[in-house]
MILUMRO-662852 format. One record per atom (N, C-alpha, C): residue in one letter; residue number from 1; x, y, z. Coordinates in steps of 0.2 Angstrom, whole numbers, plus 5000, padded with zeros to 4 digits. Example, Ala and Ser with C-alpha at 12.3 -4.5 7.8 and 13.67 -1.06 7.14 Angstrom:
BEGIN
   resn   resi      X      Y      Z
      A      1   5066   4972   5039
      A      1   5062   4978   5039
      A      1   5066   4984   5039
      S      2   5064   4989   5035
      S      2   5068   4995   5036
      S      2   5064   5000   5039
This chain:
BEGIN
   resn   resi      X      Y      Z
      M      1   5763   5954   5289
      M      1   5764   5948   5290
      M      1   5756   5947   5288
      T      2   5753   5940   5283
      T      2   5747   5938   5281
      T      2   5746   5932   5286
      D      3   5739   5932   5285
      D      3   5738   5926   5290
      D      3   5740   5922   5286
      I      4   5741   5918   5281
      I      4   5743   5914   5276
      I      4   5749   5913   5279
      D      5   5755   5919   5279
      D      5   5762   5918   5281
      D      5   5762   5914   5288
      A      6   5758   5918   5292
      A      6   5758   5917   5300
      A      6   5757   5907   5299
      R      7   5754   5906   5296
      R      7   5750   5899   5298
      R      7   5757   5897   5292
      E      8   5759   5898   5288
      E      8   5764   5893   5285
      E      8   5771   5895   5290
      K      9   5773   5900   5294
      K      9   5776   5899   5300
      K      9   5776   5894   5304
      I     10   5771   5894   5308
      I     10   5768   5888   5311
      I     10   5769   5881   5312
      S     11   5766   5881   5304
      S     11   5767   5875   5301
      S     11   5774   5871   5302
      N     12   5778   5878   5298
      N     12   5787   5877   5297
      N     12   5789   5874   5305
      R     13   5787   5878   5310
      R     13   5790   5877   5316
      R     13   5787   5869   5319
      R     14   5782   5866   5317
      R     14   5778   5859   5320
      R     14   5785   5855   5317
      V     15   5785   5855   5309
      V     15   5789   5852   5305
      V     15   5794   5852   5309
      D     16   5799   5857   5311
      D     16   5804   5857   5315
      D     16   5804   5853   5320
      A     17   5800   5855   5324
      A     17   5799   5853   5329
      A     17   5798   5843   5332
      F     18   5795   5842   5326
      F     18   5792   5834   5325
      F     18   5799   5833   5323
      I     19   5805   5835   5319
      I     19   5811   5832   5317
      I     19   5813   5831   5322
      V     20   5815   5835   5328
      V     20   5818   5834   5334
      V     20   5816   5828   5337
      V     21   5810   5829   5339
      V     21   5805   5824   5344
      V     21   5809   5816   5339
      R     22   5807   5816   5334
      R     22   5808   5809   5331
      R     22   5816   5808   5333
      T     23   5820   5812   5330
      T     23   5826   5812   5330
      T     23   5828   5809   5338
      L     24   5825   5812   5343
      L     24   5826   5811   5348
      L     24   5822   5803   5351
      A     25   5818   5801   5348
      A     25   5814   5796   5349
      A     25   5817   5790   5346
      H     26   5821   5790   5342
      H     26   5826   5785   5340
      H     26   5832   5784   5344
      A     27   5835   5791   5348
      A     27   5841   5791   5349
      A     27   5840   5788   5355
      L     28   5834   5789   5360
      L     28   5834   5786   5365
      L     28   5830   5777   5364
      A     29   5829   5775   5358
      A     29   5826   5768   5358
      A     29   5831   5765   5358
      L     30   5837   5768   5353
      L     30   5845   5763   5352
      L     30   5847   5766   5358
      L     31   5847   5768   5364
      L     31   5851   5769   5369
      L     31   5854   5763   5373
      P     32   5846   5758   5375
      P     32   5848   5751   5377
      P     32   5853   5748   5376
      L     33   5852   5747   5367
      L     33   5858   5743   5364
      L     33   5864   5745   5365
      A     34   5866   5753   5362
      A     34   5873   5757   5364
      A     34   5873   5754   5371
      R     35   5871   5753   5376
      R     35   5873   5753   5384
      R     35   5873   5746   5384
      I     36   5870   5741   5381
      I     36   5872   5733   5383
      I     36   5880   5732   5380
      L     37   5880   5733   5374
      L     37   5887   5735   5370
      L     37   5894   5738   5373
      F     38   5892   5742   5375
      F     38   5899   5747   5379
      F     38   5898   5742   5387
      A     39   5892   5740   5390
      A     39   5894   5734   5394
      A     39   5898   5729   5393
      A     40   5897   5726   5388
      A     40   5900   5719   5387
      A     40   5906   5722   5384
      F     41   5910   5727   5382
      F     41   5916   5728   5377
      F     41   5919   5730   5385
      T     42   5916   5733   5390
      T     42   5921   5737   5396
      T     42   5920   5731   5401
      G     43   5916   5727   5401
      G     43   5917   5722   5406
      G     43   5910   5724   5413
      G     44   5906   5728   5411
      G     44   5902   5730   5415
      G     44   5895   5727   5415
      L     45   5895   5721   5412
      L     45   5890   5718   5415
      L     45   5891   5713   5421
      S     46   5885   5709   5424
      S     46   5885   5707   5429
      S     46   5888   5700   5430
      I     47   5888   5697   5435
      I     47   5893   5690   5436
      I     47   5890   5685   5432
      N     48   5883   5685   5432
      N     48   5879   5683   5425
      N     48   5880   5685   5418
      P     49   5883   5688   5413
      P     49   5882   5692   5410
      P     49   5876   5687   5404
      I     50   5875   5684   5402
      I     50   5870   5680   5399
      I     50   5863   5684   5401
      Q     51   5862   5679   5406
      Q     51   5856   5684   5411
      Q     51   5856   5692   5411
      D     52   5862   5695   5411
      D     52   5861   5702   5412
      D     52   5859   5704   5405
      V     53   5861   5702   5401
      V     53   5859   5705   5393
      V     53   5852   5702   5392
      E     54   5849   5698   5394
      E     54   5844   5695   5391
      E     54   5837   5700   5395
      Q     55   5839   5701   5403
      Q     55   5835   5706   5406
      Q     55   5835   5712   5403
      R     56   5841   5716   5401
      R     56   5841   5722   5398
      R     56   5837   5722   5391
      L     57   5838   5718   5387
      L     57   5833   5717   5381
      L     57   5827   5716   5384
      G     58   5825   5713   5386
      G     58   5817   5713   5392
      G     58   5816   5719   5395
      R     59   5819   5721   5397
      R     59   5816   5728   5399
      R     59   5816   5735   5394
      A     60   5821   5734   5389
      A     60   5820   5739   5384
      A     60   5814   5736   5380
      A     61   5813   5730   5378
      A     61   5807   5729   5374
      A     61   5800   5732   5378
      I     62   5799   5732   5383
      I     62   5791   5733   5388
      I     62   5793   5739   5386
      A     63   5798   5741   5388
      A     63   5799   5751   5391
      A     63   5795   5752   5382
      L     64   5800   5750   5376
      L     64   5797   5754   5370
      L     64   5789   5753   5368
      L     65   5790   5746   5370
      L     65   5781   5745   5368
      L     65   5776   5749   5372
      T     66   5778   5751   5377
      T     66   5775   5756   5383
      T     66   5775   5761   5377
      A     67   5780   5763   5375
      A     67   5781   5771   5371
      A     67   5777   5771   5367
      A     68   5776   5765   5361
      A     68   5772   5766   5356
      A     68   5765   5765   5357
      L     69   5763   5760   5363
      L     69   5755   5762   5366
      L     69   5756   5768   5368
      A     70   5757   5771   5371
      A     70   5758   5779   5372
      A     70   5756   5785   5366
      V     71   5757   5782   5360
      V     71   5758   5788   5354
      V     71   5750   5791   5353
      T     72   5748   5785   5353
      T     72   5740   5787   5351
      T     72   5738   5793   5358
      P     73   5735   5791   5363
      P     73   5735   5795   5369
      P     73   5739   5802   5368
      A     74   5744   5800   5367
      A     74   5747   5807   5365
      A     74   5745   5812   5359
      V     75   5742   5810   5355
      V     75   5741   5812   5349
      V     75   5733   5817   5350
      T     76   5730   5811   5355
      T     76   5723   5813   5357
      T     76   5722   5821   5363
      L     77   5728   5819   5367
      L     77   5729   5825   5372
      L     77   5732   5831   5370
      S     78   5737   5829   5363
      S     78   5739   5836   5362
      S     78   5738   5840   5356
      G     79   5734   5836   5353
      G     79   5730   5836   5346
      G     79   5736   5840   5340
      W     80   5742   5837   5341
      W     80   5747   5834   5336
      W     80   5748   5829   5333
      K     81   5745   5829   5328
      K     81   5744   5821   5322
      K     81   5749   5821   5320
      K     82   5755   5824   5320
      K     82   5762   5822   5318
      K     82   5764   5816   5323
      L     83   5763   5817   5327
      L     83   5766   5812   5333
      L     83   5763   5803   5330
      G     84   5759   5803   5329
      G     84   5756   5796   5327
      G     84   5761   5793   5323
      K     85   5765   5797   5317
      K     85   5770   5794   5315
      K     85   5776   5790   5318
      L     86   5777   5791   5324
      L     86   5780   5787   5329
      L     86   5779   5781   5331
      A     87   5772   5778   5332
      A     87   5771   5773   5333
      A     87   5772   5766   5329
      R     88   5772   5767   5324
      R     88   5777   5763   5319
      R     88   5784   5760   5323
      P     89   5789   5765   5322
      P     89   5795   5763   5323
      P     89   5796   5762   5330
      L     90   5794   5764   5334
      L     90   5795   5764   5341
      L     90   5792   5755   5342
      G     91   5787   5754   5339
      G     91   5785   5747   5340
      G     91   5787   5742   5337
      L     92   5792   5744   5330
      L     92   5799   5740   5327
      L     92   5804   5739   5332
      Y     93   5804   5745   5337
      Y     93   5810   5744   5339
      Y     93   5809   5741   5345
      A     94   5801   5739   5349
      A     94   5800   5736   5353
      A     94   5802   5726   5352
      F     95   5797   5727   5346
      F     95   5799   5719   5342
      F     95   5806   5717   5342
      G     96   5811   5722   5339
      G     96   5818   5721   5338
      G     96   5821   5719   5347
      Y     97   5820   5722   5352
      Y     97   5822   5721   5358
      Y     97   5821   5715   5359
      A     98   5813   5712   5361
      A     98   5811   5708   5361
      A     98   5811   5702   5359
      F     99   5813   5703   5352
      F     99   5817   5697   5347
      F     99   5823   5694   5350
      L    100   5827   5698   5353
      L    100   5835   5698   5355
      L    100   5833   5694   5360
      H    101   5829   5697   5365
      H    101   5828   5694   5371
      H    101   5826   5686   5371
      F    102   5822   5685   5365
      F    102   5820   5678   5366
      F    102   5826   5676   5362
      L    103   5830   5677   5356
      L    103   5836   5673   5353
      L    103   5840   5673   5360
      T    104   5842   5678   5365
      T    104   5847   5677   5369
      T    104   5844   5671   5373
      F    105   5840   5671   5374
      F    105   5838   5666   5380
      F    105   5840   5657   5376
      I    106   5835   5657   5369
      I    106   5838   5653   5366
      I    106   5842   5649   5362
      W    107   5847   5655   5364
      W    107   5852   5653   5359
      W    107   5861   5652   5364
      L    108   5861   5660   5368
      L    108   5866   5660   5373
      L    108   5865   5654   5379
      D    109   5858   5656   5382
      D    109   5856   5655   5387
      D    109   5855   5648   5388
      F    110   5852   5642   5381
      F    110   5851   5637   5382
      F    110   5853   5632   5375
      G    111   5857   5637   5370
      G    111   5859   5634   5366
      G    111   5855   5631   5359
      F    112   5851   5631   5360
      F    112   5847   5629   5356
      F    112   5844   5621   5358
      N    113   5846   5619   5364
      N    113   5843   5613   5367
      N    113   5837   5612   5368
      G    114   5832   5608   5362
      G    114   5824   5608   5362
      G    114   5824   5604   5369
      P    115   5825   5599   5372
      P    115   5820   5595   5378
      P    115   5825   5600   5383
      L    116   5829   5605   5384
      L    116   5830   5608   5390
      L    116   5824   5615   5390
      L    117   5825   5615   5383
      L    117   5819   5621   5382
      L    117   5812   5621   5383
      L    118   5811   5613   5381
      L    118   5802   5612   5383
      L    118   5801   5611   5390
      R    119   5808   5607   5394
      R    119   5806   5607   5403
      R    119   5807   5613   5406
      E    120   5810   5619   5402
      E    120   5811   5626   5405
      E    120   5804   5628   5404
      L    121   5802   5628   5399
      L    121   5793   5629   5398
      L    121   5788   5627   5401
      R    122   5789   5620   5404
      R    122   5785   5616   5410
      R    122   5786   5618   5416
      E    123   5793   5621   5418
      E    123   5793   5625   5423
      E    123   5792   5629   5424
      K    124   5793   5634   5419
      K    124   5791   5641   5420
      K    124   5784   5644   5415
      P    125   5778   5643   5416
      P    125   5773   5644   5411
      P    125   5772   5651   5409
      Y    126   5775   5656   5413
      Y    126   5778   5664   5412
      Y    126   5781   5664   5404
      I    127   5785   5659   5402
      I    127   5790   5659   5397
      I    127   5784   5660   5391
      I    128   5780   5655   5394
      I    128   5773   5656   5385
      I    128   5770   5662   5386
      L    129   5769   5665   5392
      L    129   5766   5673   5392
      L    129   5770   5679   5388
      G    130   5779   5677   5388
      G    130   5783   5681   5383
      G    130   5782   5679   5376
      L    131   5783   5672   5375
      L    131   5783   5671   5368
      L    131   5777   5673   5365
      S    132   5770   5669   5369
      S    132   5764   5674   5365
      S    132   5764   5681   5363
      A    133   5767   5686   5368
      A    133   5768   5692   5367
      A    133   5773   5692   5361
      L    134   5778   5689   5359
      L    134   5784   5691   5354
      L    134   5779   5689   5349
      I    135   5775   5683   5348
      I    135   5772   5679   5341
      I    135   5767   5686   5339
      I    136   5763   5689   5343
      I    136   5758   5695   5341
      I    136   5763   5702   5340
      L    137   5769   5702   5342
      L    137   5773   5708   5340
      L    137   5776   5706   5333
      N    138   5777   5700   5333
      N    138   5780   5699   5324
      N    138   5775   5699   5321
      A    139   5770   5698   5323
      A    139   5763   5697   5317
      A    139   5763   5707   5315
      L    140   5761   5708   5320
      L    140   5760   5717   5320
      L    140   5768   5720   5316
      A    141   5773   5717   5318
      A    141   5779   5721   5313
      A    141   5778   5719   5306
      V    142   5778   5714   5305
      V    142   5776   5710   5298
      V    142   5772   5714   5294
      T    143   5765   5716   5295
      T    143   5761   5718   5294
      T    143   5761   5727   5296
      S    144   5765   5728   5298
      S    144   5766   5736   5298
      S    144   5767   5741   5292
      F    145   5769   5739   5287
      F    145   5769   5742   5280
      F    145   5763   5743   5278
      R    146   5763   5749   5273
      R    146   5756   5750   5269
      R    146   5755   5746   5266
      W    147   5759   5740   5262
      W    147   5756   5738   5257
      W    147   5751   5733   5261
      W    148   5753   5730   5266
      W    148   5748   5727   5272
      W    148   5741   5729   5273
      Q    149   5741   5736   5274
      Q    149   5737   5739   5277
      Q    149   5731   5741   5270
      R    150   5735   5742   5265
      R    150   5731   5741   5259
      R    150   5727   5734   5259
      R    151   5732   5730   5259
      R    151   5727   5722   5257
      R    151   5723   5720   5262
      L    152   5723   5723   5268
      L    152   5720   5718   5276
      L    152   5713   5724   5276
      G    153   5713   5729   5275
      G    153   5708   5734   5275
      G    153   5707   5735   5282
      K    154   5700   5733   5283
      K    154   5698   5736   5290
      K    154   5700   5729   5294
      I    155   5703   5726   5294
      I    155   5706   5719   5296
      I    155   5712   5722   5301
      W    156   5716   5725   5295
      W    156   5722   5729   5299
      W    156   5722   5731   5305
      K    157   5717   5736   5306
      K    157   5716   5741   5312
      K    157   5715   5736   5317
      R    158   5709   5731   5317
      R    158   5707   5725   5321
      R    158   5714   5720   5325
      L    159   5718   5721   5319
      L    159   5723   5715   5320
      L    159   5731   5720   5325
      H    160   5731   5725   5322
      H    160   5734   5729   5327
      H    160   5733   5731   5333
      R    161   5725   5731   5334
      R    161   5725   5733   5342
      R    161   5726   5726   5348
      L    162   5729   5722   5342
      L    162   5732   5716   5348
      L    162   5739   5718   5352
      V    163   5741   5723   5349
      V    163   5745   5727   5352
      V    163   5744   5729   5361
      Y    164   5739   5727   5363
      Y    164   5737   5728   5370
      Y    164   5737   5722   5373
      L    165   5735   5717   5370
      L    165   5737   5712   5371
      L    165   5742   5710   5372
      A    166   5747   5711   5368
      A    166   5754   5709   5368
      A    166   5758   5714   5376
      G    167   5755   5719   5375
      G    167   5758   5722   5383
      G    167   5754   5719   5389
      V    168   5748   5717   5388
      V    168   5746   5714   5394
      V    168   5751   5709   5395
      L    169   5754   5703   5391
      L    169   5755   5698   5391
      L    169   5764   5698   5394
      A    170   5765   5704   5391
      A    170   5773   5705   5392
      A    170   5774   5709   5398
      V    171   5768   5710   5402
      V    171   5769   5711   5409
      V    171   5769   5706   5414
      L    172   5762   5704   5412
      L    172   5763   5698   5415
      L    172   5768   5693   5416
      H    173   5772   5692   5409
      H    173   5779   5689   5408
      H    173   5785   5692   5415
      Y    174   5786   5700   5413
      Y    174   5789   5701   5418
      Y    174   5789   5702   5424
      G    175   5783   5702   5426
      G    175   5781   5702   5434
      G    175   5782   5695   5435
      L    176   5779   5690   5434
      L    176   5781   5682   5436
      L    176   5788   5679   5435
      A    177   5792   5686   5430
      A    177   5799   5682   5429
      A    177   5804   5686   5433
      V    178   5802   5690   5438
      V    178   5805   5693   5443
      V    178   5805   5690   5450
      K    179   5810   5691   5453
      K    179   5807   5688   5460
      K    179   5805   5694   5464
      G    180   5799   5688   5464
      G    180   5793   5692   5469
      G    180   5785   5689   5467
      N    181   5781   5693   5469
      N    181   5774   5689   5470
      N    181   5771   5694   5467
      L    182   5768   5693   5459
      L    182   5763   5699   5456
      L    182   5755   5700   5458
      F    183   5753   5695   5462
      F    183   5747   5696   5463
      F    183   5747   5697   5470
      T    184   5750   5697   5475
      T    184   5752   5699   5482
      T    184   5756   5706   5482
      L    185   5758   5707   5473
      L    185   5764   5714   5477
      L    185   5769   5713   5483
      Q    186   5772   5706   5481
      Q    186   5778   5706   5485
      Q    186   5784   5704   5483
      G    187   5790   5708   5485
      G    187   5797   5707   5482
      G    187   5796   5712   5475
      N    188   5802   5712   5473
      N    188   5804   5715   5467
      N    188   5799   5715   5459
      V    189   5794   5720   5462
      V    189   5787   5718   5455
      V    189   5784   5726   5454
      L    190   5789   5733   5457
      L    190   5787   5737   5459
      L    190   5786   5741   5449
      L    191   5792   5736   5447
      L    191   5791   5739   5440
      L    191   5787   5737   5436
      P    192   5785   5730   5436
      P    192   5779   5727   5431
      P    192   5774   5730   5432
      V    193   5772   5733   5440
      V    193   5765   5734   5441
      V    193   5765   5742   5440
      L    194   5771   5745   5437
      L    194   5770   5752   5436
      L    194   5767   5753   5428
      Y    195   5770   5747   5424
      Y    195   5769   5744   5417
      Y    195   5762   5743   5417
      G    196   5761   5740   5421
      G    196   5752   5737   5420
      G    196   5748   5741   5421
      I    197   5749   5747   5426
      I    197   5745   5752   5426
      I    197   5746   5757   5420
      G    198   5751   5758   5420
      G    198   5753   5763   5414
      G    198   5749   5760   5408
      I    199   5748   5754   5406
      I    199   5747   5753   5401
      I    199   5740   5752   5402
      L    200   5734   5750   5407
      L    200   5729   5750   5406
      L    200   5727   5756   5407
      I    201   5730   5762   5409
      I    201   5728   5771   5408
      I    201   5728   5771   5399
      L    202   5732   5769   5397
      L    202   5733   5770   5387
      L    202   5729   5767   5386
      L    203   5724   5761   5388
      L    203   5720   5757   5384
      L    203   5714   5762   5388
      A    204   5714   5763   5393
      A    204   5705   5768   5395
      A    204   5705   5773   5391
      I    205   5711   5778   5390
      I    205   5711   5782   5385
      I    205   5708   5781   5379
      R    206   5707   5778   5375
      R    206   5707   5775   5368
      R    206   5698   5772   5370
      I    207   5696   5771   5375
      I    207   5687   5771   5375
      I    207   5685   5777   5373
      P    208   5681   5777   5368
      P    208   5677   5782   5364
      P    208   5675   5788   5370
      V    209   5673   5786   5374
      V    209   5669   5792   5379
      V    209   5675   5794   5383
      V    210   5679   5793   5385
      V    210   5685   5794   5390
      V    210   5689   5799   5383
      K    211   5689   5796   5379
      K    211   5694   5799   5373
      K    211   5691   5805   5370
      N    212   5683   5806   5369
      N    212   5680   5811   5369
      N    212   5682   5819   5374
      R    213   5679   5815   5379
      R    213   5680   5819   5385
      R    213   5688   5822   5386
      L    214   5692   5819   5385
      L    214   5699   5822   5384
      L    214   5699   5827   5379
      K    215   5697   5826   5373
      K    215   5698   5829   5368
      K    215   5695   5837   5370
      K    216   5688   5835   5373
      K    216   5685   5843   5375
      K    216   5687   5847   5380
      S    217   5691   5845   5384
      S    217   5694   5847   5391
      S    217   5701   5851   5389
């Protein structure tokens, strides 16, 4: 077998492996929605079904947002550049779940009642944090297509770095929404704290000095 044949064989294996990884990523991204629908049709939701659905969608959104943020560090650590193609679909899934989370809140929970929603915003400022994260994700989702990338040029990269801000805002929203105190680490705040630590680590890996050292190791 020649060197060219060997390289071609390795390349084909990597393509096959990426197809498996991509398929698995899509399947796992759709799993939370499938579980919600299954629970809804089989009576598996809690005594407060609207809140249950709302919380499940929110948890799925932050999990997929973290997964999307992990793509670039995964490329850095593994050197497998094809993994970078997963960032966009995972980000779009995160936006989709975040939008459904918000829609459930304003529609099923509050029936699009403006005065009630405004009062809720005043009483629970963490909702504004979640809404801010959603607005950023919406902007990133709309401009995630190549046409926008060519149109915006260098601005596109700067704009899409806001995904980390969206991640931080989402973690704060999640941490302040659960029963407990995010700042004193009391109550049901374990998952928000873990997500927060994870996002900070992923952000640190993108720092040029850290990124270069990881590539050399």
